[in-house]
C-alpha positions as a LaTeX table, in Angstrom:
\begin{tabular}{lrrr}
\hline
Residue & $x$ (\AA) & $y$ (\AA) & $z$ (\AA) \\
\hline
Met1 & $-33.84$ & 205.66 & 222.86 \\
Ser2 & $-36.50$ & 208.31 & 223.42 \\
Lys3 & $-39.12$ & 208.91 & 220.75 \\
Thr4 & $-37.87$ & 212.45 & 220.07 \\
Lys5 & $-34.29$ & 211.27 & 219.57 \\
Arg6 & $-35.51$ & 208.36 & 217.41 \\
Leu7 & $-37.50$ & 210.72 & 215.15 \\
Ile8 & $-34.48$ & 213.01 & 214.69 \\
Glu9 & $-32.20$ & 210.06 & 213.84 \\
Leu10 & $-34.92$ & 208.61 & 211.59 \\
Met11 & $-35.13$ & 211.91 & 209.70 \\
Met12 & $-31.37$ & 211.89 & 209.10 \\
Thr13 & $-31.45$ & 208.21 & 208.10 \\
Val14 & $-34.20$ & 208.52 & 205.49 \\
Asn15 & $-32.52$ & 211.60 & 204.02 \\
Ala16 & $-29.33$ & 209.58 & 203.59 \\
Lys17 & $-31.00$ & 206.42 & 202.24 \\
Arg18 & $-33.49$ & 208.09 & 199.88 \\
Lys19 & $-35.15$ & 204.66 & 199.31 \\
Phe20 & $-36.00$ & 202.14 & 202.03 \\
Thr21 & $-38.67$ & 199.83 & 203.45 \\
Ala22 & $-40.41$ & 200.09 & 206.79 \\
Arg23 & $-39.13$ & 196.64 & 207.82 \\
Glu24 & $-35.52$ & 197.70 & 207.13 \\
Leu25 & $-35.94$ & 200.72 & 209.39 \\
Ala26 & $-37.72$ & 198.71 & 212.09 \\
Glu27 & $-34.76$ & 196.29 & 212.25 \\
Glu28 & $-32.22$ & 199.12 & 212.19 \\
Phe29 & $-33.90$ & 201.01 & 215.04 \\
Gly30 & $-34.91$ & 197.94 & 217.02 \\
Val31 & $-38.62$ & 198.75 & 217.12 \\
Ser32 & $-41.75$ & 197.06 & 215.82 \\
Tyr33 & $-43.02$ & 197.37 & 212.27 \\
Arg34 & $-46.12$ & 199.25 & 213.50 \\
Thr35 & $-44.00$ & 201.67 & 215.53 \\
Ile36 & $-41.86$ & 202.58 & 212.54 \\
Leu37 & $-44.99$ & 203.10 & 210.42 \\
Arg38 & $-46.29$ & 205.55 & 213.02 \\
Asp39 & $-42.91$ & 207.31 & 213.10 \\
Leu40 & $-42.89$ & 207.66 & 209.30 \\
Glu41 & $-46.41$ & 209.08 & 209.43 \\
Glu42 & $-45.26$ & 211.68 & 212.00 \\
Leu43 & $-42.28$ & 212.62 & 209.82 \\
Ser44 & $-44.63$ & 213.09 & 206.89 \\
Glu45 & $-46.86$ & 215.36 & 209.00 \\
Leu46 & $-43.76$ & 217.38 & 209.96 \\
Gly47 & $-43.10$ & 218.00 & 206.26 \\
Val48 & $-40.61$ & 215.28 & 205.28 \\
Pro49 & $-41.57$ & 214.58 & 201.63 \\
Leu50 & $-42.11$ & 210.79 & 201.71 \\
Tyr51 & $-43.67$ & 208.79 & 198.88 \\
Ser52 & $-44.67$ & 205.13 & 199.17 \\
Glu53 & $-45.13$ & 202.45 & 196.51 \\
Val54 & $-46.69$ & 199.01 & 196.97 \\
Gly55 & $-45.60$ & 195.77 & 195.35 \\
Ala56 & $-42.54$ & 193.53 & 195.31 \\
Asp57 & $-40.19$ & 196.41 & 194.49 \\
Gly58 & $-42.10$ & 198.90 & 196.59 \\
Gly59 & $-41.03$ & 200.87 & 199.59 \\
Tyr60 & $-40.59$ & 204.46 & 200.64 \\
Tyr61 & $-38.89$ & 207.21 & 198.68 \\
Val62 & $-37.75$ & 210.65 & 199.77 \\
Leu63 & $-38.69$ & 213.20 & 197.12 \\
Asn64 & $-36.21$ & 215.77 & 195.78 \\
Glu65 & $-36.77$ & 218.32 & 198.56 \\
Arg66 & $-34.92$ & 217.02 & 201.60 \\
Met67 & $-35.88$ & 218.07 & 205.12 \\
Leu68 & $-33.02$ & 218.86 & 207.45 \\
Pro69 & $-33.04$ & 217.62 & 211.04 \\
Pro70 & $-33.72$ & 220.18 & 213.79 \\
Val71 & $-30.82$ & 222.47 & 214.63 \\
Leu72 & $-30.46$ & 223.66 & 218.20 \\
Leu73 & $-29.76$ & 227.39 & 218.32 \\
Lys74 & $-29.19$ & 229.84 & 221.11 \\
Glu75 & $-31.61$ & 232.77 & 221.15 \\
Ser76 & $-28.88$ & 235.16 & 219.95 \\
Glu77 & $-28.00$ & 232.78 & 217.10 \\
Ala78 & $-31.65$ & 232.50 & 216.01 \\
Ile79 & $-31.99$ & 236.30 & 215.98 \\
Ala80 & $-28.79$ & 236.64 & 213.93 \\
Leu81 & $-30.10$ & 234.04 & 211.47 \\
Tyr82 & $-33.45$ & 235.87 & 211.20 \\
Phe83 & $-31.82$ & 239.18 & 210.28 \\
Ala84 & $-29.39$ & 237.44 & 207.90 \\
Phe85 & $-32.41$ & 236.20 & 205.94 \\
Gln86 & $-34.13$ & 239.57 & 206.24 \\
Ser87 & $-31.09$ & 241.25 & 204.64 \\
Leu88 & $-31.90$ & 239.43 & 201.38 \\
Gln89 & $-35.27$ & 241.16 & 200.94 \\
Phe90 & $-33.81$ & 244.11 & 199.00 \\
Ile91 & $-31.92$ & 241.94 & 196.50 \\
Gly92 & $-34.08$ & 241.70 & 193.40 \\
Ala93 & $-32.80$ & 238.25 & 192.40 \\
Leu94 & $-31.02$ & 235.37 & 194.10 \\
Pro95 & $-28.92$ & 232.57 & 192.57 \\
Phe96 & $-31.00$ & 229.85 & 194.20 \\
Glu97 & $-34.72$ & 229.14 & 194.29 \\
Thr98 & $-35.51$ & 230.22 & 197.84 \\
Glu99 & $-38.60$ & 232.02 & 199.07 \\
Thr100 & $-36.87$ & 234.08 & 201.73 \\
Gly101 & $-40.15$ & 235.53 & 202.95 \\
Tyr102 & $-41.50$ & 232.03 & 203.60 \\
Val103 & $-38.29$ & 230.95 & 205.35 \\
Leu104 & $-38.48$ & 234.05 & 207.56 \\
Lys105 & $-42.08$ & 233.28 & 208.56 \\
Lys106 & $-41.22$ & 229.66 & 209.23 \\
Leu107 & $-38.22$ & 230.56 & 211.39 \\
Tyr108 & $-40.19$ & 233.21 & 213.28 \\
His109 & $-43.11$ & 230.84 & 213.89 \\
Tyr110 & $-40.97$ & 228.30 & 215.77 \\
Leu111 & $-39.05$ & 230.80 & 217.88 \\
Pro112 & $-39.82$ & 231.05 & 221.59 \\
Ala113 & $-41.89$ & 234.02 & 222.75 \\
Glu114 & $-38.85$ & 235.82 & 224.20 \\
Ala115 & $-36.97$ & 235.66 & 220.90 \\
Lys116 & $-40.04$ & 236.87 & 218.98 \\
Thr117 & $-40.38$ & 239.83 & 221.32 \\
Arg118 & $-36.71$ & 240.69 & 220.86 \\
Ile119 & $-37.02$ & 240.52 & 217.06 \\
Asp120 & $-40.20$ & 242.62 & 217.11 \\
Thr121 & $-38.37$ & 245.38 & 218.98 \\
Met122 & $-35.37$ & 245.23 & 216.64 \\
Lys123 & $-36.79$ & 244.80 & 213.12 \\
Asp124 & $-38.09$ & 248.37 & 212.86 \\
Arg125 & $-34.73$ & 249.73 & 214.08 \\
Ile126 & $-32.24$ & 247.93 & 211.85 \\
Val127 & $-32.18$ & 247.12 & 208.16 \\
Phe128 & $-29.45$ & 245.78 & 205.87 \\
Trp129 & $-30.44$ & 247.98 & 202.96 \\
Asn130 & $-29.22$ & 247.36 & 199.44 \\
Pro131 & $-30.19$ & 249.33 & 196.30 \\
Asn132 & $-33.14$ & 247.57 & 194.69 \\
Arg133 & $-32.43$ & 247.58 & 190.96 \\
Val134 & $-35.11$ & 247.38 & 188.29 \\
Gln135 & $-33.03$ & 245.05 & 186.10 \\
Gln136 & $-33.82$ & 241.42 & 186.84 \\
Ala137 & $-30.99$ & 238.89 & 186.67 \\
Asn138 & $-32.90$ & 235.78 & 185.64 \\
Lys139 & $-29.98$ & 233.46 & 184.86 \\
Leu140 & $-28.32$ & 233.42 & 188.27 \\
Asp141 & $-29.19$ & 229.78 & 188.99 \\
Ile142 & $-27.62$ & 228.44 & 185.77 \\
Leu143 & $-24.57$ & 230.72 & 186.20 \\
Leu144 & $-24.01$ & 229.47 & 189.74 \\
Thr145 & $-24.49$ & 225.83 & 188.73 \\
Ala146 & $-21.92$ & 226.22 & 185.94 \\
Ala147 & $-19.48$ & 227.86 & 188.37 \\
Val148 & $-19.88$ & 225.03 & 190.88 \\
Asp149 & $-19.60$ & 222.30 & 188.21 \\
Gln150 & $-16.91$ & 224.22 & 186.27 \\
Ser151 & $-18.90$ & 223.68 & 183.09 \\
Thr152 & $-19.34$ & 226.03 & 180.13 \\
Leu153 & $-22.28$ & 228.11 & 178.93 \\
Thr154 & $-23.29$ & 229.79 & 175.71 \\
Ile155 & $-24.78$ & 233.19 & 176.56 \\
Cys156 & $-26.33$ & 236.12 & 174.72 \\
Tyr157 & $-24.81$ & 239.23 & 176.29 \\
Asp158 & $-26.29$ & 242.69 & 175.87 \\
Ser159 & $-23.19$ & 244.91 & 175.78 \\
Gln160 & $-23.19$ & 248.68 & 175.25 \\
Lys161 & $-23.01$ & 248.26 & 171.47 \\
Glu162 & $-24.97$ & 245.10 & 170.65 \\
Val163 & $-26.17$ & 241.68 & 171.78 \\
Lys164 & $-23.39$ & 239.16 & 171.25 \\
Glu165 & $-23.16$ & 235.42 & 171.69 \\
Arg166 & $-20.28$ & 234.23 & 173.88 \\
Thr167 & $-19.14$ & 230.94 & 175.34 \\
Ile168 & $-18.00$ & 231.35 & 178.93 \\
Gln169 & $-16.89$ & 229.36 & 181.96 \\
Pro170 & $-18.05$ & 231.18 & 185.13 \\
Ile171 & $-15.73$ & 231.57 & 188.11 \\
Gly172 & $-18.62$ & 232.52 & 190.38 \\
Leu173 & $-21.07$ & 235.29 & 191.28 \\
Tyr174 & $-20.92$ & 238.31 & 193.52 \\
Ser175 & $-23.38$ & 241.06 & 194.38 \\
His176 & $-22.20$ & 244.68 & 194.45 \\
Asn177 & $-24.18$ & 247.90 & 194.78 \\
Gly178 & $-27.45$ & 246.23 & 193.79 \\
Phe179 & $-26.12$ & 244.31 & 190.76 \\
Trp180 & $-24.90$ & 240.73 & 190.27 \\
Tyr181 & $-21.58$ & 240.20 & 188.48 \\
Cys182 & $-20.09$ & 237.06 & 186.95 \\
Pro183 & $-16.34$ & 236.93 & 186.21 \\
Ala184 & $-15.80$ & 234.17 & 183.67 \\
Tyr185 & $-13.32$ & 232.80 & 181.17 \\
Cys186 & $-14.41$ & 234.00 & 177.70 \\
Phe187 & $-13.53$ & 231.54 & 174.94 \\
Leu188 & $-13.74$ & 234.31 & 172.31 \\
Arg189 & $-11.28$ & 236.63 & 174.08 \\
Glu190 & $-9.29$ & 233.73 & 175.59 \\
Asp191 & $-9.14$ & 235.63 & 178.86 \\
Ile192 & $-11.16$ & 236.40 & 181.99 \\
Arg193 & $-13.93$ & 238.93 & 181.46 \\
Leu194 & $-16.48$ & 240.45 & 183.84 \\
Phe195 & $-20.15$ & 240.09 & 182.87 \\
Arg196 & $-23.09$ & 241.84 & 184.52 \\
Ala197 & $-25.70$ & 239.18 & 185.18 \\
Asp198 & $-28.75$ & 241.30 & 184.29 \\
Arg199 & $-27.30$ & 241.80 & 180.79 \\
Ile200 & $-27.19$ & 238.05 & 180.13 \\
Lys201 & $-30.36$ & 237.47 & 178.13 \\
Lys202 & $-29.89$ & 233.74 & 177.47 \\
Ala203 & $-27.72$ & 231.04 & 178.98 \\
Ile204 & $-27.59$ & 227.38 & 177.92 \\
His205 & $-25.09$ & 224.61 & 178.53 \\
Ala206 & $-22.28$ & 224.46 & 175.95 \\
Ser207 & $-20.25$ & 221.54 & 174.63 \\
Glu208 & $-16.81$ & 223.10 & 175.15 \\
Glu209 & $-14.51$ & 221.47 & 177.69 \\
Gly210 & $-13.87$ & 223.52 & 180.81 \\
Gln211 & $-10.52$ & 225.25 & 181.32 \\
Glu212 & $-8.20$ & 225.05 & 184.32 \\
Leu213 & $-9.09$ & 228.47 & 185.75 \\
Pro214 & $-6.41$ & 230.54 & 187.51 \\
Tyr215 & $-8.73$ & 231.33 & 190.45 \\
Ala216 & $-9.89$ & 228.68 & 192.90 \\
Ser217 & $-12.74$ & 230.82 & 194.26 \\
Ile218 & $-14.72$ & 233.97 & 193.60 \\
Met219 & $-13.03$ & 235.69 & 196.58 \\
Glu220 & $-9.62$ & 234.93 & 195.08 \\
Trp221 & $-10.70$ & 236.65 & 191.86 \\
Ile222 & $-12.14$ & 239.65 & 193.75 \\
Lys223 & $-8.88$ & 240.11 & 195.69 \\
Trp224 & $-6.91$ & 239.92 & 192.43 \\
Ser225 & $-9.23$ & 242.38 & 190.67 \\
Glu226 & $-8.74$ & 244.90 & 193.50 \\
Ser227 & $-4.96$ & 244.64 & 193.27 \\
Glu228 & $-4.53$ & 244.34 & 189.49 \\
Val229 & $-5.96$ & 246.52 & 186.70 \\
Ser230 & $-5.99$ & 245.32 & 183.10 \\
Asp231 & $-5.35$ & 247.90 & 180.34 \\
Pro232 & $-5.14$ & 250.69 & 182.97 \\
Val233 & $-5.68$ & 254.42 & 182.53 \\
Thr234 & $-5.12$ & 257.07 & 185.19 \\
Phe235 & $-8.38$ & 258.64 & 186.27 \\
Ser236 & $-7.87$ & 261.98 & 188.01 \\
Val237 & $-10.60$ & 264.18 & 189.52 \\
Glu238 & $-10.51$ & 267.41 & 191.55 \\
Leu239 & $-13.10$ & 267.62 & 194.34 \\
Thr240 & $-14.65$ & 270.47 & 196.30 \\
Arg241 & $-15.31$ & 270.04 & 200.02 \\
Lys242 & $-18.79$ & 268.70 & 199.28 \\
Gly243 & $-17.34$ & 266.59 & 196.48 \\
Val244 & $-14.94$ & 264.93 & 198.93 \\
Arg245 & $-17.78$ & 264.03 & 201.28 \\
Arg246 & $-19.80$ & 262.56 & 198.44 \\
Ala247 & $-16.83$ & 260.65 & 197.00 \\
Leu248 & $-16.20$ & 259.09 & 200.40 \\
Ser249 & $-19.70$ & 257.60 & 200.24 \\
Glu250 & $-19.11$ & 256.01 & 196.83 \\
Leu251 & $-17.80$ & 252.44 & 197.08 \\
Asp252 & $-15.83$ & 252.74 & 193.84 \\
Leu253 & $-14.05$ & 255.95 & 194.90 \\
Glu254 & $-13.72$ & 256.03 & 198.69 \\
Lys255 & $-10.37$ & 254.20 & 198.94 \\
Asn256 & $-8.74$ & 256.65 & 196.55 \\
Val257 & $-9.98$ & 259.96 & 197.97 \\
Gln258 & $-7.16$ & 262.25 & 199.16 \\
Lys259 & $-8.10$ & 265.21 & 201.41 \\
Arg260 & $-6.24$ & 268.50 & 201.69 \\
Glu261 & $-6.02$ & 270.72 & 204.77 \\
Asp262 & $-8.79$ & 272.97 & 203.45 \\
Glu263 & $-11.00$ & 269.81 & 203.13 \\
Thr264 & $-11.03$ & 269.90 & 199.33 \\
Gly265 & $-9.42$ & 266.92 & 197.72 \\
Phe266 & $-8.83$ & 264.76 & 194.69 \\
Val267 & $-9.04$ & 261.22 & 193.33 \\
Lys268 & $-6.21$ & 259.68 & 191.37 \\
Met269 & $-6.56$ & 256.00 & 190.55 \\
Ala270 & $-5.82$ & 253.40 & 187.91 \\
Ile271 & $-8.96$ & 251.98 & 186.33 \\
Pro272 & $-9.52$ & 249.57 & 183.41 \\
Lys273 & $-10.00$ & 251.50 & 180.19 \\
Ser274 & $-13.18$ & 249.51 & 179.56 \\
Glu275 & $-14.65$ & 251.04 & 182.76 \\
Leu276 & $-13.93$ & 254.65 & 181.83 \\
Thr277 & $-17.50$ & 255.39 & 180.73 \\
Tyr278 & $-18.81$ & 254.08 & 184.04 \\
Phe279 & $-16.53$ & 256.36 & 186.08 \\
Val280 & $-17.28$ & 259.40 & 183.90 \\
Asp281 & $-21.02$ & 258.83 & 184.45 \\
Leu282 & $-20.35$ & 258.49 & 188.17 \\
Ile283 & $-18.53$ & 261.82 & 188.37 \\
Trp284 & $-21.15$ & 263.48 & 186.13 \\
Lys285 & $-23.62$ & 263.04 & 188.99 \\
Phe286 & $-21.40$ & 265.18 & 191.22 \\
Gly287 & $-22.23$ & 268.29 & 189.13 \\
Ser288 & $-20.06$ & 271.29 & 190.00 \\
Glu289 & $-18.56$ & 269.53 & 193.03 \\
Ala290 & $-16.09$ & 267.61 & 190.84 \\
Arg291 & $-13.90$ & 268.28 & 187.80 \\
Ile292 & $-12.25$ & 265.52 & 185.75 \\
Val293 & $-8.60$ & 266.32 & 185.02 \\
Ala294 & $-7.50$ & 263.18 & 183.16 \\
Pro295 & $-7.57$ & 261.31 & 180.91 \\
Glu296 & $-8.37$ & 263.62 & 178.03 \\
Glu297 & $-10.89$ & 261.15 & 176.67 \\
Ala298 & $-12.90$ & 261.47 & 179.90 \\
Val299 & $-12.71$ & 265.27 & 179.76 \\
Asp300 & $-14.00$ & 265.22 & 176.17 \\
Thr301 & $-16.86$ & 262.93 & 177.22 \\
Ile302 & $-17.90$ & 265.38 & 179.94 \\
Lys303 & $-17.73$ & 268.31 & 177.50 \\
Lys304 & $-19.95$ & 266.43 & 175.06 \\
Lys305 & $-22.45$ & 265.70 & 177.83 \\
Ile306 & $-22.55$ & 269.41 & 178.71 \\
Ala307 & $-22.96$ & 270.40 & 175.04 \\
Asp308 & $-25.78$ & 267.90 & 174.56 \\
Leu309 & $-27.50$ & 269.19 & 177.68 \\
Met310 & $-27.14$ & 272.81 & 176.54 \\
Glu311 & $-28.63$ & 271.87 & 173.19 \\
Lys312 & $-31.69$ & 270.42 & 174.88 \\
Tyr313 & $-32.27$ & 273.68 & 176.77 \\
His314 & $-31.32$ & 276.03 & 173.94 \\
\hline
\end{tabular}
């Protein structure tokens, strides 16, 4: 076995064992004790976090941060991986403790010169932009862990009216339009509710037993949420020509925009009643390019906004 192949297999072996002695490895790999000591020293220099203890019960330990063995990538695959990491730079928070900037530098450093040149010519021409929100979602790691383990959390949630304490069982996390969302079973409401992660001010493990959730994955929930609307109301909006073009650029409206021959149009869609304020605020930004037709509650909200604005400039 060549030295390079032995080092790669040794890296995989120590990651799997976690605790071992040099003599055990020497016997397993059929090399001398001194050779295996030199190999372990090289792995340590490469960044494998090894810790040694002396004594009767001593040996080597791999610390918590495991090092993965080398992965052979084609140049096109390495470039795709580089830009996949780069796409995370505009997300204000991530649900795992990863320094994406460091990973990018590390990946770039070990690329061949041709791949570096290709990336250098591309990175100023393409960007996976995402709105960078001011609100920080600081509980993503504990939310994701609870979703994976199907455990429960007690959270303090800052709703529109007040901060409330809830016990939830997260289904998962998804990022949309610059925000992180967490659909979860709410023990208070005894139903699935959608929580915005940046509004979760505290999250600790709870003692409640987890439920058998109706969704096996976050994608399953997303597909259901797009096809089903709880407590629906019909949201209807008339659009000018410019209003149509703007609505087609809004993720929450584009699928429901209907165009007429004169290029004006309208939106008619079923939305959850709890989301009505959000959609009214969205249309408010359209100014005179949109007019809410229904429901009456939404029309009244717009009228109040106009009256309040007039009062400010009276």
